[in-house]
C-alpha positions as CSV (number, residue, x, y, z in Angstrom):
1,M,3.8,138.7,78.0
2,K,0.8,140.4,79.4
3,V,-2.2,138.2,79.7
4,T,-5.5,140.1,79.3
5,G,-8.7,139.2,81.0
6,E,-10.1,138.2,77.6
7,A,-7.2,135.9,76.9
8,Q,-7.5,134.3,80.4
9,G,-11.1,133.5,79.8
10,Q,-10.7,131.9,76.4
11,G,-10.3,128.4,77.8
12,E,-13.2,128.9,80.1
13,K,-15.4,130.1,77.3
14,R,-14.7,126.9,75.5
15,I,-15.9,125.0,78.6
16,I,-18.9,127.2,79.3
17,N,-20.0,127.5,75.7
18,S,-20.0,123.7,75.4
19,R,-22.6,121.7,77.2
20,Q,-22.4,122.4,80.9
21,T,-21.5,118.8,81.9
22,T,-20.6,117.8,85.4
23,I,-16.9,118.0,84.5
24,A,-17.2,121.3,82.7
25,K,-19.0,122.9,85.6
26,A,-16.3,121.7,88.0
27,V,-13.5,123.0,85.8
28,A,-15.1,126.4,85.6
29,D,-15.4,126.5,89.4
30,F,-11.8,125.4,89.8
31,L,-10.6,128.2,87.5
32,R,-12.7,130.7,89.5
33,H,-11.0,129.4,92.6
34,L,-7.6,129.9,91.1
35,R,-8.3,133.5,90.3
36,E,-9.7,134.2,93.7
37,K,-6.5,132.8,95.2
38,N,-4.5,135.3,93.0
39,A,-2.9,132.6,90.9
40,S,-0.6,133.8,88.2
41,P,-2.5,134.9,85.0
42,H,-0.2,132.6,83.0
43,T,-1.1,129.7,85.2
44,V,-4.9,130.4,84.9
45,K,-4.5,130.7,81.1
46,A,-2.6,127.4,80.7
47,Y,-5.0,125.5,83.0
48,S,-8.0,126.9,81.1
49,G,-6.8,125.5,77.8
50,D,-5.6,122.1,79.3
51,L,-8.8,121.5,81.3
52,A,-11.0,122.7,78.5
53,N,-9.5,119.8,76.5
54,F,-10.1,117.4,79.4
55,A,-13.7,118.5,79.8
56,S,-14.3,118.0,76.1
57,Y,-12.7,114.6,76.2
58,A,-14.7,113.5,79.3
59,G,-18.0,114.6,77.8
60,S,-21.0,113.6,79.8
61,R,-19.1,111.2,82.0
62,R,-19.5,111.5,85.8
63,W,-16.6,111.5,88.2
64,K,-17.1,107.9,89.2
65,E,-16.9,106.9,85.5
66,I,-13.4,108.4,85.1
67,D,-10.5,106.2,86.1
68,H,-6.8,106.2,85.3
69,I,-7.5,104.4,82.0
70,T,-9.8,107.2,80.9
71,I,-7.1,109.8,81.7
72,R,-4.5,107.7,79.8
73,G,-6.9,107.8,76.9
74,F,-7.1,111.6,77.2
75,L,-3.3,111.9,77.1
76,S,-3.2,109.5,74.1
77,Q,-5.6,111.8,72.3
78,L,-3.3,114.8,72.9
79,Y,-0.4,112.8,71.4
80,D,-2.6,112.0,68.4
81,K,-3.2,115.8,68.0
82,G,0.6,116.3,67.7
83,L,1.3,117.7,71.2
84,G,4.8,117.0,72.5
85,K,5.7,115.4,75.8
86,T,6.1,118.7,77.6
87,S,2.6,119.8,76.7
88,V,1.1,116.5,77.6
89,A,2.9,116.5,80.9
90,R,1.5,119.9,81.6
91,S,-2.0,118.8,80.8
92,L,-1.6,115.8,83.2
93,A,-0.4,118.2,85.9
94,A,-3.5,120.4,85.4
95,V,-5.8,117.4,85.7
96,R,-4.0,116.3,88.9
97,S,-4.4,119.8,90.4
98,L,-8.1,119.8,89.5
99,Y,-8.6,116.5,91.3
100,R,-6.7,117.7,94.4
101,W,-9.1,120.6,94.6
102,L,-12.1,118.3,94.1
103,A,-10.9,116.1,96.9
104,R,-10.6,119.1,99.3
105,E,-14.1,120.1,98.2
106,G,-15.4,116.6,99.0
107,V,-16.5,116.0,95.4
108,V,-14.2,112.9,94.8
109,E,-12.4,110.5,97.1
110,Q,-9.6,109.4,94.9
111,N,-7.3,111.0,92.4
112,P,-7.0,108.6,89.4
113,A,-4.5,111.0,87.7
114,K,-2.0,110.0,90.4
115,L,-1.9,106.5,88.9
116,V,-0.9,107.8,85.5
117,A,2.8,108.2,84.9
118,T,4.2,111.5,83.8
119,P,5.7,111.4,80.3
120,K,9.4,111.1,80.6
121,L,11.0,114.3,79.4
122,S,14.4,114.6,77.8
123,K,17.1,115.4,80.4
124,K,19.5,116.6,77.8
125,L,20.3,120.2,78.6
126,P,20.6,122.8,75.9
127,R,24.0,124.2,75.1
128,V,24.7,127.5,76.8
129,P,27.2,130.1,75.7
130,T,30.6,129.8,77.3
131,I,31.9,132.5,79.7
132,E,34.1,133.8,76.9
133,E,31.2,134.0,74.5
134,M,29.1,135.9,76.9
135,N,32.0,138.3,77.7
136,S,32.4,139.0,74.0
137,V,28.7,139.9,73.7
138,L,28.6,142.1,76.7
139,D,32.1,143.8,76.4
140,G,31.6,144.9,72.8
141,G,29.3,147.5,71.5
142,M,25.7,146.7,70.7
143,P,25.2,145.6,67.1
144,E,23.2,147.7,64.6
145,A,20.4,145.3,65.0
146,A,19.8,146.8,68.5
147,A,17.0,149.4,68.1
148,F,17.5,150.7,71.6
149,P,21.1,150.0,72.5
150,E,21.2,151.3,76.0
151,R,18.1,149.4,77.0
152,D,19.1,146.2,75.2
153,R,22.5,146.1,76.9
154,L,20.8,146.5,80.3
155,M,18.5,143.6,79.4
156,L,21.4,141.4,78.7
157,E,23.3,142.4,81.8
158,L,20.2,141.7,84.0
159,L,19.3,138.4,82.4
160,Y,22.8,137.0,82.5
161,G,24.2,139.0,85.5
162,C,21.2,138.2,87.8
163,G,19.9,135.0,86.4
164,I,16.3,136.2,86.4
165,R,13.4,134.9,84.3
166,N,12.0,136.8,81.3
167,S,8.7,137.4,83.1
168,E,10.7,138.7,86.2
169,L,12.7,141.0,84.0
170,I,9.8,142.8,82.5
171,G,8.1,143.1,85.9
172,I,10.9,145.2,87.4
173,N,9.8,148.7,88.4
174,L,12.1,151.7,89.0
175,E,11.4,151.5,92.8
176,D,12.5,147.9,92.9
177,I,16.1,148.9,92.3
178,R,18.2,149.5,95.4
179,L,21.2,151.4,94.1
180,S,22.9,151.8,97.4
181,S,22.9,148.1,98.2
182,E,23.1,147.0,94.5
183,V,20.1,144.6,94.7
184,I,16.9,144.4,92.9
185,L,13.5,143.2,94.3
186,I,12.3,140.4,92.0
187,R,8.8,139.1,91.9
188,G,9.0,135.5,91.0
189,K,6.6,132.6,90.5
190,G,3.6,132.4,92.8
191,K,4.0,136.0,93.7
192,K,7.1,135.2,95.8
193,Q,9.7,137.9,96.2
194,R,13.4,137.8,96.5
195,Y,16.4,140.2,96.3
196,V,19.1,139.5,93.7
197,P,22.4,141.4,93.6
198,F,23.7,143.1,90.5
199,G,27.3,143.9,89.7
200,G,29.2,146.8,88.4
201,S,28.5,146.0,84.7
202,A,24.8,146.1,85.3
203,A,25.1,149.3,87.3
204,G,27.0,150.9,84.5
205,A,24.4,149.8,81.9
206,L,21.7,151.1,84.2
207,A,23.4,154.5,84.5
208,S,23.6,154.7,80.7
209,Y,20.0,153.7,80.2
210,L,18.1,155.8,82.8
211,P,18.7,159.2,81.2
212,I,17.6,157.9,77.8
213,R,14.5,156.4,79.5
214,R,13.7,159.8,81.1
215,Q,13.8,161.4,77.6
216,V,11.4,158.9,76.2
217,M,9.0,159.3,79.0
218,T,9.2,163.1,78.9
219,E,8.5,163.2,75.2
220,K,5.5,160.9,75.6
221,H,4.2,162.7,78.7
222,K,3.8,159.4,80.5
223,N,4.5,158.5,84.1
224,A,5.1,154.8,84.1
225,S,6.9,152.7,86.7
226,A,8.3,150.0,84.4
227,L,12.1,149.9,84.2
228,L,12.2,148.5,80.7
229,I,10.2,150.4,78.1
230,N,9.8,150.5,74.4
231,R,10.2,153.6,72.3
232,R,6.5,154.5,72.9
233,G,7.0,154.4,76.6
234,G,5.1,151.2,77.3
235,R,6.3,148.3,79.3
236,L,8.1,145.6,77.4
237,T,6.5,142.2,76.9
238,T,8.2,138.8,77.2
239,R,7.6,138.3,73.5
240,S,9.5,141.5,72.7
241,V,12.3,140.6,75.0
242,G,12.7,137.2,73.4
243,R,12.8,138.7,69.9
244,I,15.4,141.3,70.9
245,I,17.7,138.8,72.6
246,K,17.6,136.4,69.7
247,K,18.4,139.3,67.2
248,I,21.3,140.5,69.2
249,A,22.6,136.9,69.8
250,V,22.6,136.2,66.1
251,A,24.3,139.5,65.3
252,K,27.0,138.7,67.9
253,G,27.7,135.3,66.4
254,L,25.8,133.2,68.9
255,S,23.4,130.4,68.1
256,P,19.9,131.4,66.8
257,D,18.6,129.1,69.5
258,V,19.6,131.6,72.2
259,H,16.6,133.1,74.1
260,P,16.2,134.8,77.5
261,H,16.1,131.5,79.5
262,T,19.4,130.5,77.8
263,L,21.1,133.4,79.7
264,R,19.5,132.4,83.0
265,H,20.8,128.9,82.4
266,A,24.3,130.3,81.6
267,F,24.1,132.3,84.8
268,G,23.7,129.1,86.9
269,T,26.2,127.1,84.9
270,H,29.0,129.7,84.9
271,M,28.6,130.4,88.7
272,L,28.9,126.6,89.3
273,E,32.0,126.5,87.1
274,E,33.6,129.2,89.1
275,G,33.0,127.4,92.4
276,A,29.7,128.9,93.7
277,D,27.7,126.8,96.2
278,L,24.7,125.0,94.6
279,R,22.4,126.2,97.4
280,A,23.5,129.8,96.8
281,I,22.6,129.4,93.2
282,Q,19.3,128.0,94.2
283,E,18.5,131.1,96.2
284,L,19.6,133.5,93.4
285,L,17.5,131.6,90.8
286,G,14.5,131.5,93.1
287,H,14.0,127.7,93.0
288,E,12.0,126.0,95.7
289,R,13.7,122.7,95.3
290,L,17.4,122.0,94.9
291,A,16.7,119.3,92.3
292,T,15.4,122.1,90.0
293,T,18.6,124.0,90.3
294,Q,20.6,120.8,89.5
295,R,18.7,120.6,86.2
296,Y,19.4,124.2,85.4
297,T,23.1,123.9,86.0
298,Q,25.4,121.7,83.9
299,L,28.8,120.6,85.2
300,S,31.4,121.5,82.6
301,M,34.5,119.4,82.0
302,K,36.5,122.3,83.4
303,H,34.7,122.1,86.7
304,V,34.7,118.3,86.8
305,L,38.5,118.2,86.3
306,Q,39.0,121.0,88.8
307,V,37.1,119.1,91.5
308,Y,39.0,115.9,90.6
309,D,42.4,117.6,90.8
310,Q,41.5,119.2,94.2
311,T,39.9,116.2,95.9
312,H,41.0,112.9,94.6
313,P,44.0,111.5,96.5
314,R,45.5,109.9,93.4
315,A,45.3,113.2,91.4
316,K,47.8,115.0,93.6
């Protein structure tokens, strides 16, 4: 999803248009700092909203008047407004980041947000399609629900075949594809780049799609670099990708809960089932920490039994 400058500033406007309290001024400066450091527009937008709420809650308090009890009260207010644990945890993370910056700037000496426990999130992993289910989706023809069959097949092949994020998918440009070496340059979180391989199925889908893409771009007289486009020649958004994937999944008999991240999760899970090394999966998924990869990959009973049979002395 493309975040416009106007959208990025909505949270800040809420801060600036309210009374310019000590907290509100600091939050506005912090958001300006993030933009100067080329932080992700999505990060700036999320922090803007979360910290606008914090500044509103803090009111005219000064930094020395805010302790961990105050911050707990802020989180309690978010729960009262109906926010879930994930959203509350994100708000707490935003406040912690603000305090870390304030400490570097010499504004505060302590970070009371560190004394507040992060809401415990459910560790239950969502069900991912099986290997057989994914093969049935990709090996068959695209359903009538697919408005742009060649493009939609390529989207599925890249999401599942490369394990990339939705935002990474729409960010791929034509020049990022290295056909000779069968890898794609992916721009991940924090503007970090990595190469991910793509297999024969994705290469075939790419070969089918590119001629159709050229026709669309010729008709519209546009010269865009985006790999994945809509029928008007514009770059796809994350929202559009999510809608398309869900529509195809339902048409193919999969759960309506399927979304682009489900396919990324399936990528990691299925590679693990087939014996891939966890650290290799970490590299492909672009995770900084191995613990993150472990959350994204679920050991199936098939894999557990296979490991048991191969390694336990009493299983032989």
